[in-house]
N, C-alpha and C positions, 0 to 999 in steps of 0.2 A: 234389569229385570226383563224377561221377555214375554211374560204370559200375565192375563189378567186373572185376578182371584176368582172372579164370579163366572166367566164364560170359559176360561181355560185358553183363549185364543191368542195367538202370537200378536204383542201390539208393538214391540220393538222400541223400548225406551232406553237410551242409552244414558249412562250416569256421568254426568260432567263433574260430580262433587268430588271424586277421587283425584281429579287433576287440579280442582280448584282449593281443596280444603288443606290448610297449611298443617293439619295435624294427622293427614292421612299417612298410611305406611310409606307411600311413594315418596312424598316429600320429606319425611323423615329420614328416609335413605340418602336424600340429595345432601342433607346437612353434614354428612361424613366428610371428614377430611380427606380420606383415601379411598379410591374406588377398586373393588376387587374384581377378579376375572368374571364372576357372576354378574356383577353390576354392568359389566361391558357388554355381555352377552344379552341381558335383558334389554339394555338400550338399544343394540342393534336390532334385537327382534321388535321394540317397539317403534323404531323407525321403519322396518319392513312394514308393520302395519299402516302407516301413513300412506304407503304406495299402493296398498290393496284397494280393490274395488269396494270393500264393504269396510271402511275404517271405522264405523259406529255399530258394526256388528252385522250379521245377514238379516236378523230379524228387523233392523230398522231399513235396510235396502240399500241399494247401490249409492254411492256418494263419491264416485271417482271425479266428477266435474261439479261446478256449482249448480248447474241446471238440474242434474241428477240428484243433488243433495236436496234442493227446494222440493223437487216431485216427491221424493221419499218423504220429506217433512210433512207434507199435505196429506200423504196417506197415513203416516203415523198419527196425525192430529184426528183424522177421520175414524180410526180404530180406537183412539183413546175417548173421542165423543161417544161411543157406544157405552162406555162406562158412566157418562153423566145422565142427569134426568131427562125424562122425556119433555121436550120442548125448549131445552136449554139452547141458547144462541152462542154461549161461548162456553168454555170448558173451565169448570170450577178447579181450582188449584190444588184442592184436596186430593186429587187423582195423583199428583206427584208425590204425596205423602210417604207412599211406599217406598220411593227412592230415599228417604231420610231415616229409615228404620235400621237397626243392627239385625244382627243375627238372631237375637231373642225377640224380636218385634217391637222394641221399645224405640219411640221417635228420639232422634238426636238433633238438638237445636242447632248445632254447629251446621250440620248437613242441610237442614231447612233454611236456614239463613243463605247458605251458599246458593240453592236453588232459587230463592227469592232474587237474589242479586243477579242470577243469570236470566231468569224469564221475566221478572218484574211484572207480576199481576197488578191489575187496577185495585182500587180502593175496595172494591167489593169482593176481590178474591177470585176474579175472573181472568182468564186468558184467552184471547181472540186467536184465530188462525193466523192473521198476518204478525201479531207479536210473537207467537211461537215459531213461526217460520223464520223471522228475522233474529230471533236469539240462536236458533241453531246455525243459522248462516255466519253468525258473528263467531261462533266456536269454529265452524269450518274454515273461515278466513284465516283464524289463528293457527290452526293446524297446518294450513298450506304456508304460511309465512314461516312457521318454525321449520318445515320441511326445506325451504328454500335457504334459510339460514343456516341449517346443518351442512347443506350442500356447499354453500359458499365458504363457510369456515373451514370445511375439508379442504378445499381448494387453496386458502391462505396457508392452512397449515403445510400443505404440500410444497408451496413455493418457499415458504420459511425453512422446510427442511432440506431444500436445495441448496440455499444458502449456507446453511449449517454444515452441509456435507462438503461443500467447496473448501471452506476453511479447515473442517476436519481433516480431508484428505491432503490438503496442502501441507499441514503441519506433520501428518503421518509421513508423508513422502520426505520431508526434510530430515526426520527422525531416521527413516530407513537409509538415506543417503549417508548420515553420520555414521550410523552402524556398520555399513560397508567400508568406512574408512575415508570417504571424500570429505574434504573440507569444502562446504560450499559457503563459508563466510566471506571470503574475498568476492565471490560472485554477488552476494547480497549486498555488500557495501558499496560495490560499483553501481549497482542498479538503484541505490538510494537517490542519486542524482535525479534519475528519470522520475522517481516517485515524488520527488520534492517539487519538480516542475510541474506534474500533473496534480500535485495538492492545490498549487495556486489556480490552476484551471478548473478543477473540479470541487473545489473544497465547499464553495456554497452549495452547489447541488448534493454534495455529500451529506453536508449539515441539514439539508431540506429532506433529505431521504431519511435521515436517521429519526427527526422529527415526526415524519410520516409513520415510522415503525412504532414510536412511542404511542401515537395516536391509536393506532390500531391494535396494538396488544396491551397496553396499560390502561389507557383511559377508556377505549372503546364507547365513544359517546352515541354511537348509533347502531343499529341492526338492520338486517335486509327487511324492506317493506315499511321502514319508519319515515314518517315526514320530518324533514329537518328543515331549518332556516338559519342562513348564515348572516351575521352582522358583526361590525366592529364592536370590541367590547366597551368603548367609552361613548358609545352612541345609545339611546333610549330606544326601547322596542315599541311597536304599534300596539296600543291597549286593545283595539280590536281583533288582533291576532296577526301575525306575521305571514308572509307569502312562503309558502312551503315548497319542497322538492321531496319526491318520492326516492328512497335509496334502492337502486336496482343491483348493483354489483359493487363489491369490496374487494380490492386486492392489495398487495404490498406496495404499490405504487400510486394507484389512483381509486377514485370512488366515482361511479356512474350514478347519475340521479337524473330524474325525469320530472319537469315542471308540471305541478297538478293542474295548472289553470288550462295552458295551451298544448301539453303532452309534448313538450319540446325535450330532448335529451342532451344532458351536458357531462361534461367530465372533468373532476378536479384532480390535482394532485394532493395526496394526503399530507405533504408538508405545507402546502400554502394554506390549507384549512386550519392546520394545527393551532395558530394564534387566534383564531376568530372565535366569536361566541357562537356556540352551535346548540340552537334551541330544538330539542326533540319533543315533537308533538305527541308521539307515543307514550313517552314517559312524562306527560303532563296530564294528569287525569282531572276528571271533573272541572271542565273549563268555566272561568268566570266571564259572564257576559255584561257589558256595559250598554245601556240605552240612555239616551238623553231625551227629556220630554219637557216642553215649555208651556208654563200656564200664565194667564193673564195676572196682572197684580191686583185686580179686582176680584179673582176667584177667591171664595171664602175658603178658609182653612179646613172647615168641617167637610166641604166637598173634596178636597184633596185626600183628607182621611178615609173618606167612603171610597175614593179611587184606590188608594193603597189596600184596603181591605178587599176589594174586588181584585186587584192584582194577586194577593195571596192566595185566594180562593182559585184563580186561574191556574197558578203555579201548583197547588197543592192536588187539584184534579187531574194532574198529568204526571203520575210518579215515574212513568218510564223516561220522562224528558228531562224533569226538574229535580233537583235536590231541596232546594229551598230559595226563598226570597232573602237575599244576603243584606241588601241596604236599599233605602229608599231616602235621599235627602237633598235639601236645596244646595246646589254648588255654586250658583251665580245669580247674582239680582241686578237686573238692568232696568232701573227706574226710569232711564231715558227713552228706552224703546218699550217700556211697559210690559215685561214679562219677567218670570222667575224661572230659571232652569233647574230642572231636578234630575239626578242620576238615580236610574234604575239598575241594580247589580243583583243577578241571580246566578246561581251555580247549577251547571248543567250535568247531567248524568254522564255524558260522553267525555272521551279526551279529545284534546285538539287533533288527534289522529283522524276522527271521525268527523271532518269539518262539515260534511253535508247535512247530517241531522242537525247539528248545532246551528247552522245558518237558517234551515227551515223553522226551526224552533224559536230563533230570534226574530225571524220575520213574523211568525204568528203572535209572538209576545208584542211587537211593535204595532202590529195591526190591530190587536185588542185595545 
């Protein structure tokens, strides 16, 4: 929707519900088993929009870079605030209700829920400029990661096509030689001796390469931009989260990753990580946070209940950060040292992919 109903001025609201609503027309088309030529043309056209200077529409403004997207978001928020009441410090979420209406003007509950999940207004139904810009920035990052993933997948398909073409032309050449009446089987039988020797030399490498192909084409445990952590399957993982690497590039042979903490770049062979446990932070939504707190043995239980109530109020007052307080229980009693250890378990809104906001929220909760 590009115009305000009251002023008629362009405000540039992009509609993310069409991309996130599972019942939308586009997502219903994805569920088809076979893609038609029209679907392929529409896909290519959609990809071309990602490379455009105005991926969210001309009314929204330029968004070819992240800085330009943030500037355009702030300008859109300012235009939307003109529709709010005088003296309002934050934009009421009712301004977005026009995006949740259908052609007849009726409000669609599914679209409204999708908008709420995207922008996450506060308990009073207001949306600050910072929250508005962060929500659009999250969509922008998903858009760029999708574009990079498509480009990398195209490179993998091209490399796999070359492998298939090699075997295809090899067998076609043998068939053509046989059609001409040339018997090539004695030559092939004589060359098996060399292939047998090479099999002992490159057998392990060939097996490793085949495992890597199965990892990339069948398992597909990660995509471009995902945070991953590798560990042995029989070892336990860290309850506070694993050290992760960003996936930068994937090929038929190797995977290039970047360490999120030190910005170091490393390369793995796909066959070497195939037997490993691969933790994908992007596919681990709503992170579970654990915090340990110690209370003196003499602390009255009623005071601990008051503390838990205050903790629940703290979590509920921040709907953009926390889902709920999942658990609050005593896990260890140390009578000799004079304390009882309680474990606080909270569920965060973000996936482990966005580790920065999770650590900040955990620090704020620990300080509280």
